[in-house]
C-alpha positions in Angstrom: -9.6 -6.6 49.2 -11.2 -10.2 49.0 -13.5 -11.7 46.4 -15.1 -15.3 46.8 -14.0 -17.6 43.9 -17.0 -18.8 42.1 -15.6 -22.4 41.6 -12.5 -24.5 41.5 -12.8 -24.4 37.6 -12.8 -20.6 37.9 -9.7 -20.6 40.2 -8.0 -22.7 37.6 -9.0 -20.6 35.0 -7.5 -17.5 36.7 -4.3 -19.3 37.4 -3.6 -19.8 33.8 -3.4 -16.0 33.7 0.1 -16.3 35.4 2.9 -14.3 33.6 6.0 -16.1 31.9 7.9 -14.9 34.8 9.5 -17.7 36.8 8.8 -20.2 34.1 12.1 -21.8 32.8 13.0 -24.0 30.1 13.6 -27.7 30.6 16.7 -28.8 28.8 15.3 -32.4 27.8 11.7 -31.2 26.6 11.6 -27.5 27.3 7.9 -27.9 28.4 6.3 -25.9 31.2 2.9 -27.1 32.7 1.7 -28.7 29.5 3.2 -26.1 27.0 4.4 -26.9 23.7 8.1 -28.3 23.3 10.5 -25.6 21.8 10.6 -27.6 18.6 7.0 -27.5 18.0 6.7 -23.6 18.8 9.6 -23.1 16.3 8.2 -25.3 13.5 4.8 -23.5 14.0 6.4 -20.0 13.9 8.6 -21.0 10.8 5.5 -22.6 9.0 3.5 -19.2 9.6 6.6 -17.3 8.0 6.6 -19.6 5.2 2.6 -19.3 4.5 3.0 -15.6 4.7 5.8 -15.4 1.9 4.1 -17.9 -0.2 1.0 -15.7 -0.5 3.1 -12.6 -1.4 3.6 -11.5 -5.1 6.3 -13.5 -6.4 5.8 -16.2 -3.8 4.7 -19.9 -4.3 1.0 -19.0 -4.6 0.8 -15.6 -6.1 0.6 -16.9 -9.8 -3.2 -17.2 -9.5 -4.6 -14.8 -6.8 -7.6 -17.1 -5.5 -8.7 -18.8 -2.5 -5.4 -20.7 -2.3 -3.6 -17.4 -1.7 -6.3 -16.4 0.7 -6.2 -19.7 2.6 -2.3 -19.0 3.0 -3.1 -15.4 4.5 -5.5 -17.1 6.9 -3.1 -19.9 7.6 -0.1 -17.9 8.7 -2.1 -16.1 11.1 -3.7 -19.3 12.6 -0.3 -21.0 12.7 1.5 -17.9 14.4 -1.4 -17.8 17.3 -1.0 -21.6 17.8 2.8 -21.2 18.5 2.2 -17.9 20.7 -0.4 -19.5 22.8 1.3 -22.8 23.4 4.9 -21.6 23.8 6.3 -22.1 27.0 7.9 -18.7 27.3 7.0 -15.6 25.5 10.6 -14.6 24.8 11.0 -18.0 22.8 8.2 -17.1 20.3 9.0 -13.5 20.0 12.7 -14.2 18.9 11.8 -17.0 16.6 9.0 -14.8 15.1 11.3 -12.0 14.5 14.0 -14.3 13.0 11.6 -16.3 10.7 9.7 -13.2 9.5 12.9 -11.3 8.9 14.3 -14.1 6.7 11.1 -13.9 4.5 11.2 -9.9 4.3 14.6 -9.9 3.3 13.7 -12.3 0.4 10.5 -10.1 -0.4 12.4 -7.0 -0.2 15.6 -7.9 -2.0 14.9 -5.4 -4.8 15.7 -2.6 -2.2 19.5 -3.6 -2.4 19.6 -1.6 -5.9 18.6 1.4 -4.0 19.9 1.3 -0.5 22.1 -1.6 0.9 21.6 -0.1 4.4 17.8 0.4 3.7 17.3 -3.3 2.9 17.8 -4.9 6.3 16.6 -2.0 8.1 13.1 -1.9 6.5 12.9 -5.7 6.6 13.6 -5.6 10.6 11.1 -2.9 10.8 8.4 -5.0 8.9 9.4 -8.3 10.9 8.6 -6.4 14.1 4.9 -6.1 13.4 4.3 -9.8 13.4 6.3 -10.2 16.7 4.4 -7.6 18.3 0.9 -9.1 17.2 1.9 -12.5 18.5 3.0 -11.2 21.8 -0.1 -9.2 22.5 -2.5 -11.9 21.5 -0.4 -14.4 23.6 -0.7 -11.9 26.7 -4.5 -11.6 26.1 -5.2 -15.4 25.7 -3.6 -16.0 29.0 -6.9 -14.7 30.5 -9.6 -17.3 29.1 -12.5 -14.9 29.9 -11.2 -12.5 27.3 -12.7 -12.7 23.9 -9.2 -13.4 22.4 -9.9 -14.1 18.6 -12.0 -10.8 18.4 -9.1 -8.9 20.0 -6.7 -10.6 17.7 -8.5 -9.1 14.8 -8.6 -5.7 16.1 -5.0 -5.9 17.3 -4.0 -7.1 13.7 -5.8 -4.4 11.8 -4.4 -1.9 14.2 -0.9 -2.8 13.8 -1.3 -2.9 9.8 -2.9 0.5 9.8 -0.1 2.0 12.0 2.4 0.4 9.6 0.4 1.7 6.5 -0.8 5.2 7.4 0.9 6.5 10.9 4.7 5.7 11.3 7.3 6.9 9.1 4.8 8.6 6.6 3.6 5.3 5.1 4.7 1.6 4.3 1.6 0.2 2.6 2.8 -2.9 0.9 2.2 -6.3 2.0 -0.9 -6.2 3.7 -2.7 -9.2 4.8 -5.5 -8.5 2.3 -3.2 -9.6 -0.5 -4.3 -9.2 -4.1 -7.7 -11.2 -4.3 -10.9 -10.0 -4.8 -14.4 -10.8 -5.9 -18.2 -9.5 -5.8 -18.5 -10.2 -1.9 -14.9 -8.9 -1.0 -15.5 -5.8 -3.2 -18.7 -4.9 -1.5 -17.1 -5.2 1.9 -14.2 -3.1 0.8 -16.6 -0.5 -0.1 -17.8 -0.3 3.4 -14.5 -0.1 5.4 -11.7 0.2 2.8 -9.1 -2.6 2.5 -9.3 -2.8 6.2 -12.5 -4.5 6.2 -11.0 -7.4 4.2 -7.9 -7.4 6.4 -10.3 -7.5 9.5 -12.0 -10.7 8.0 -8.8 -12.4 7.6 -7.4 -11.7 10.9 -10.7 -12.8 12.4 -10.9 -15.9 10.5 -7.2 -16.9 11.1 -7.4 -16.0 14.9 -10.6 -18.1 15.4 -8.9 -21.3 13.7 -5.8 -20.6 15.7 -7.2 -20.2 19.2 -7.2 -23.2 21.4 -10.0 -21.8 23.8 -12.9 -19.9 22.5 -15.3 -17.7 24.6 -18.7 -16.9 23.5 -17.9 -13.7 22.1 -15.5 -15.6 20.0 -18.0 -18.2 18.7 -20.3 -15.1 18.0 -17.7 -14.2 15.3 -19.0 -16.9 13.1 -21.9 -14.7 11.9 -19.8 -11.5 10.8 -17.5 -14.0 9.1 -19.9 -15.7 7.0 -22.0 -12.7 6.5 -20.2 -11.3 3.4 -20.6 -14.9 1.7 -24.4 -15.3 2.5 -25.9 -11.8 2.1 -26.0 -10.4 -1.4 -25.4 -6.6 -0.5 -25.9 -4.2 -3.6 -22.8 -2.4 -4.5 -22.7 1.3 -3.8 -21.7 2.4 -7.1 -23.2 1.5 -10.6 -21.9 1.7 -14.2 -23.4 4.4 -16.2 -24.7 2.6 -19.1 -25.7 5.5 -21.3 -22.1 7.1 -21.0 -19.5 6.6 -23.8 -16.2 4.9 -22.2 -13.0 7.0 -22.2 -10.7 5.5 -24.6 -7.1 5.5 -23.6 -3.7 4.7 -24.9 -1.3 3.8 -22.4 2.4 3.7 -23.2 4.6 1.4 -21.1 8.2 2.5 -21.2 10.9 0.3 -20.2 13.7 2.6 -19.2 16.3 0.9 -16.6 16.4 3.2 -13.4 20.2 3.2 -13.5 20.0 4.9 -17.0 17.3 7.2 -15.5 19.5 8.4 -12.6 22.5 9.3 -15.0 20.3 10.4 -17.9 22.5 12.4 -20.2 21.0 15.0 -22.6 22.0 12.7 -25.6 20.1 9.7 -24.0 17.1 11.9 -23.0 16.8 13.0 -26.6 17.1 9.4 -27.9 14.8 8.0 -25.4 12.3 10.9 -25.9 12.2 10.1 -29.4 11.6 6.4 -29.1 8.9 7.1 -26.7 7.2 9.3 -29.1 7.6 6.8 -32.0 6.0 4.0 -29.9 3.1 6.3 -29.1 2.6 7.3 -33.0 2.8 3.9 -34.2 0.1 2.8 -31.7 -1.9 5.7 -32.7 -1.8 4.7 -36.5 -2.9 1.0 -35.5 -5.7 1.7 -33.1 -7.4 4.5 -34.3 -8.9 7.5 -32.4 -8.4 7.7 -28.7 -9.5 10.1 -26.1 -6.3 10.2 -24.2 -2.5 9.1 -24.3 -0.8 8.5 -21.0 3.1 8.3 -20.3 4.4 6.9 -17.1 6.0 9.0 -14.3 8.7 11.5 -15.1 9.3 10.5 -18.8 9.5 13.8 -19.9 13.0 15.2 -19.4 13.7 18.6 -18.7 12.2 21.3 -16.6 8.7 20.9 -17.1 5.5 22.8 -18.5 5.3 25.8 -16.2 4.6 28.6 -18.5 6.9 31.2 -17.0 9.9 28.6 -17.1 9.1 27.6 -20.6 9.1 31.3 -21.4 12.6 31.7 -19.8 14.1 28.8 -21.5 12.8 30.1 -24.9 14.5 33.5 -24.2 17.8 32.0 -23.3 17.7 30.1 -26.7 20.2 27.4 -27.8 22.3 27.4 -24.4 19.6 25.7 -22.6 17.7 23.8 -25.5 18.2 20.3 -23.8 16.0 21.5 -20.9 13.3 22.7 -23.0 13.2 19.8 -25.4 11.0 17.4 -23.6 8.1 19.6 -23.1 8.6 21.0 -26.8 8.3 17.4 -28.1 5.2 16.7 -26.2 3.3 19.8 -27.2 4.2 19.3 -30.9 3.2 15.6 -30.8 -0.3 16.8 -29.2 -0.7 19.4 -32.1 0.0 16.8 -34.5 -2.3 14.0 -33.3 -5.1 16.2 -32.0 -5.2 14.0 -28.8 -4.8 15.1 -25.3 -1.6 13.9 -23.5 -1.2 13.0 -19.9 2.5 12.7 -19.1 4.8 12.6 -16.2 7.4 15.2 -16.0 9.5 17.3 -13.4 8.3 21.0 -12.9 10.4 23.8 -11.8 8.8 27.1 -10.7 10.1 30.4 -9.8 13.4 29.8 -11.9 16.1 32.4 -11.7 19.8 32.7 -13.0 22.0 32.6 -10.2 25.7 32.8 -10.9 25.1 31.1 -14.3 22.9 28.4 -13.1 19.1 27.9 -13.4 17.7 27.8 -9.7 14.2 27.3 -8.9 12.0 28.2 -6.2 10.3 25.0 -6.0 10.5 21.6 -7.8 7.7 19.3 -8.2 6.9 15.7 -9.5 4.0 16.4 -11.7 1.4 14.8 -13.9 0.7 17.3 -16.9 -2.3 17.3 -19.2 -1.4 19.1 -22.3 -4.6 19.7 -24.6 -4.7 20.2 -28.2 -5.8 23.7 -28.0 -2.4 24.5 -26.0 -3.7 24.7 -22.7 -2.1 23.0 -19.8 -3.4 21.5 -16.5 -1.2 20.4 -13.9 -1.1 18.2 -10.6 1.9 18.3 -8.2 2.4 15.1 -6.3 1.3 16.1 -2.6 2.6 12.8 -0.9 6.3 12.4 -1.5 7.6 8.8 -1.3 9.0 8.0 2.2 12.8 7.3 1.8 12.7 7.9 -1.9 11.5 11.4 -2.1 11.7 12.5 1.3 13.1 11.5 4.7 10.5 11.0 7.5 11.0 12.9 10.7 14.7 13.7 9.8 13.4 15.9 6.9 12.7 18.7 9.6 16.5 18.9 10.2 18.6 19.5 7.2 22.0 18.2 8.9 20.4 15.3 10.1 18.6 14.2 7.0 22.1 14.6 5.0 23.8 12.3 7.7 21.1 9.5 7.5 21.4 9.6 3.7 25.2 9.5 3.7 25.0 6.5 5.7 22.2 4.6 3.9 22.1 6.0 0.3 25.3 7.9 -0.4 25.2 10.3 -3.3 21.3 10.8 -3.0 19.6 14.2 -2.1 16.1 15.0 -1.6 15.3 18.3 -3.3 11.5 17.8 -4.1 8.7 19.7 -2.8 5.2 18.4 -2.0 2.4 19.9 -3.8 0.3 22.6 -2.2 -3.2 21.0 -2.5 -4.9 17.8 -4.0 -6.4 18.5 -7.4 -8.0 16.9 -10.4 -7.7 17.2 -14.1 -10.8 18.0 -16.4 -10.8 16.1 -19.9 -13.7 16.5 -22.4 -13.7 13.5 -24.9 -15.1 14.1 -28.4 -18.6 13.6 -28.6 -19.0 13.2 -24.7 -21.9 15.1 -23.2 -19.9 15.6 -19.9 -16.4 15.8 -19.0 -14.2 13.5 -17.1 -12.8 14.3 -14.0 -9.4 12.7 -13.4 -7.6 12.1 -10.2 -3.8 11.2 -11.0 -2.0 9.6 -7.9 1.6 9.7 -8.9 3.8 6.6 -8.0 3.6 5.5 -4.4 0.5 7.7 -3.9 -1.7 5.1 -5.2 -0.8 2.6 -2.4 -1.9 5.0 0.5 -5.6 4.9 1.0 -6.1 8.2 2.5 -3.8 10.0 -0.1 -6.1 8.7 -3.1 -9.4 9.5 -1.2 -7.8 13.0 -0.8 -7.5 13.3 -4.6 -10.9 11.7 -5.6 -13.3 12.9 -2.9 -14.6 16.2 -1.9 -16.8 16.9 0.9 -17.6 13.3 1.2 -18.6 12.9 -2.5 -16.3 11.0 -5.2 -16.0 13.6 -7.6 -13.4 11.7 -9.7 -14.6 9.6 -12.6 -11.5 7.6 -13.0 -8.1 7.2 -11.5 -5.2 7.0 -13.5 -2.0 6.4 -11.7 1.6 7.1 -13.5 4.6 5.2 -11.8 8.1 4.7 -12.6 8.8 1.2 -11.2 12.2 1.0 -12.6 13.4 1.0 -8.9 12.4 -2.5 -8.8 15.3 -3.6 -11.1 14.8 -7.1 -12.3 12.6 -8.0 -9.3 9.0 -8.4 -10.9 7.6 -9.4 -7.6 8.0 -5.7 -6.5 6.1 -4.5 -9.4 3.4 -7.3 -8.4 3.5 -5.7 -4.7 2.8 -2.2 -6.0 -0.1 -3.4 -8.3 -1.5 -5.4 -5.5 -1.3 -2.4 -3.0 -2.8 0.1 -5.5 -5.7 -2.4 -6.9 -7.9 -1.9 -3.8 -8.4 2.0 -4.3 -10.6 1.2 -7.5 -12.5 -1.0 -5.1 -12.8 1.4 -2.0 -13.7 4.4 -4.1 -15.8 2.6 -6.8 -14.0 4.2 -9.7 -11.6 2.3 -12.3 -7.9 2.5 -11.7 -5.7 2.7 -14.8 -1.9 2.2 -13.9 0.6 3.1 -16.6 4.1 2.2 -15.3 7.5 2.5 -16.7 9.0 -1.1 -16.7 5.4 -2.2 -16.0 2.8 -3.3 -14.4 0.5 -1.4 -16.8 -2.9 -2.6 -16.0 -6.8 -1.4 -15.8 -8.7 -2.5 -12.6 -12.5 -2.0 -12.3 -14.3 -1.2 -9.0 -15.2 -5.0 -8.4 -11.6 -5.7 -8.4 -11.4 -7.1 -11.8 -8.2 -6.8 -14.0 -9.4 -6.1 -17.5 -6.0 -6.2 -19.3 -2.3 -5.7 -18.6 1.1 -5.5 -20.2 4.0 -7.8 -18.9 6.5 -6.2 -16.8 10.1 -5.1 -18.2 8.6 -4.7 -21.5 7.9 -1.9 -23.9 4.5 -1.7 -25.2 1.2 0.0 -25.5 -2.5 -0.9 -24.4 -5.5 0.5 -25.4 -8.3 0.3 -22.8 -12.0 1.5 -22.9 -12.7 2.8 -19.3 -16.5 2.7 -18.3 -18.1 5.5 -16.2 -19.3 4.7 -12.6 -21.7 6.7 -10.4 -22.3 6.5 -6.6 -20.2 7.1 -3.5 -18.9 4.2 -1.2 -19.3 4.2 2.6 -15.4 4.4 2.5 -15.3 7.3 0.3 -17.6 9.0 2.8 -15.9 8.2 6.0 -12.3 7.2 5.0 -10.4 5.3 7.3 -13.2 5.0 10.2 -12.5 1.4 10.6 -9.1 0.9 11.5 -9.4 4.0 13.8 -12.1 2.0 15.4 -10.3 -1.0 15.8 -7.2 1.0 17.6 -9.8 2.2 19.9 -11.4 -1.0 21.1 -8.0 -3.0 20.7 -6.7 -0.4 23.4 -9.9 -0.9 25.5 -9.5 -4.6 25.2 -5.9 -4.5 26.3 -6.9 -2.2 29.1 -9.5 -4.7 30.3 -7.0 -7.5 30.2 -4.5 -5.5 32.3 -7.3 -4.6 34.8 -8.4 -8.2 35.1 -4.9 -9.5 35.3 -4.5 -7.6 38.6 -6.7 -9.9 40.5 -5.2 -13.3 41.1 -6.3 -16.1 43.4 -4.6 -17.1 46.3 -3.9 -20.6 47.8 -7.4 -20.8 49.3 -9.0 -20.1 46.1 -10.1 -16.4 46.8 -9.3 -13.5 44.3 -7.3 -10.8 45.8 -6.1 -7.4 44.5 -3.5 -5.0 45.2 -4.7 -2.8 48.1 
């Protein structure tokens, strides 16, 4: 099959599509047909990794999340593409990308050493594989100059971020390219397509800057790149001006995780009284509030399940430590007349087997205790991968135990996932209507689809406020980890158009509004209280209605683009300038 070549220039263009095969490094300069010398490729890759790290929480540019941090996020993409496109050999840029990003991921995730020494390098290596795959795919696409490489780079980048965040190993949603910065224009964009819309804009911008040859389609990117900054699109949600705000007392505890993991009954009693004293003192100082919130699992014992509490009451002093936590909270609610939302374990279906209490199910729960004695409970529906459940291996108990013995000896996962998403209903004194509260627990607040399930019903946002309770004591003395969790969670407020209050053991406790504004926060690794007034918003964002439509679309179009690149690559010019294809 023979095609007439359009021109010598076209023939040259097709020749540039030749694969890396047959190219070899030159010992003196390591250049091939005008490719960059190896030292330049390595320098660009290393600079890319440094810019990526600099923009992370705890990095060089993360003190003030502003345009400077956004520049770093764009710069690492541009530099990496410069390296990938100009490299003489794909394997050179692949290995150096993996090595450079592995180094900065090891620094970023150093907090994992306190949890799992084996898990630290494994998760770092897994994370570093994504920029490596990204640069290799974009390099392959760019070697066919008729392909809209900058367009495809954006689609490929978001596809890989989504696969990492929501698909493989349940979820790994920290350290997206989106970073931690937001203003009115970005907020409106995120309301359309979720955090993925901002990711796509950053990937597109970085790719457009980093490309050495641009097609007409790449130049057309200038319009969507500029559109969010030129067009004032009204927000999909509005503040309800005639509604009284929800006044909440957030209690930030500072319980070290090593104490929490070996919490004796005596320590539990002492810590519980300290939390209670801190709360009551704050209530005396701040006056009336509508709700008190404690972090995740700060109430020791077996929880607030009525049947379990009745069994413990029947058994009396022999099991008094297991009943102490729920009893103290219930007494405090009656004393103050204020509803308390607390994090607690929940055991249900408890039986006495061989002088032991054995539950049918165990949950990680958020419990709303009301002054009239009634209880509402939400059981965590999405267990933290590698922290509360072992992805894939959990289906085979022997395999799960073998993996844990290797990477986290002594730990065992025995939590059950909640049966269904649910909201809690709170009626504030003097309010004309109740507040619907979605309570993502710990890691849940970082996963977009999980929080959407909790807040949205049939395409309509039913929750009035998102209250996340977390135990970030796992980060030990690494405050960058706490900031990373907050950075990942803040986008849920913007995506769904509802305020997000985070209440975390060891911090960071903060209030974030639907435009990404941080109203107030407490410093990490400190004990304290924060009183916030949460306004009511109404309206449903496009993301709330359609969910992750944007990254799924990116995957489809990226696949079609890569398929087209493969098809076009089948045709190669022969020595006479004609294009031939396999028979």
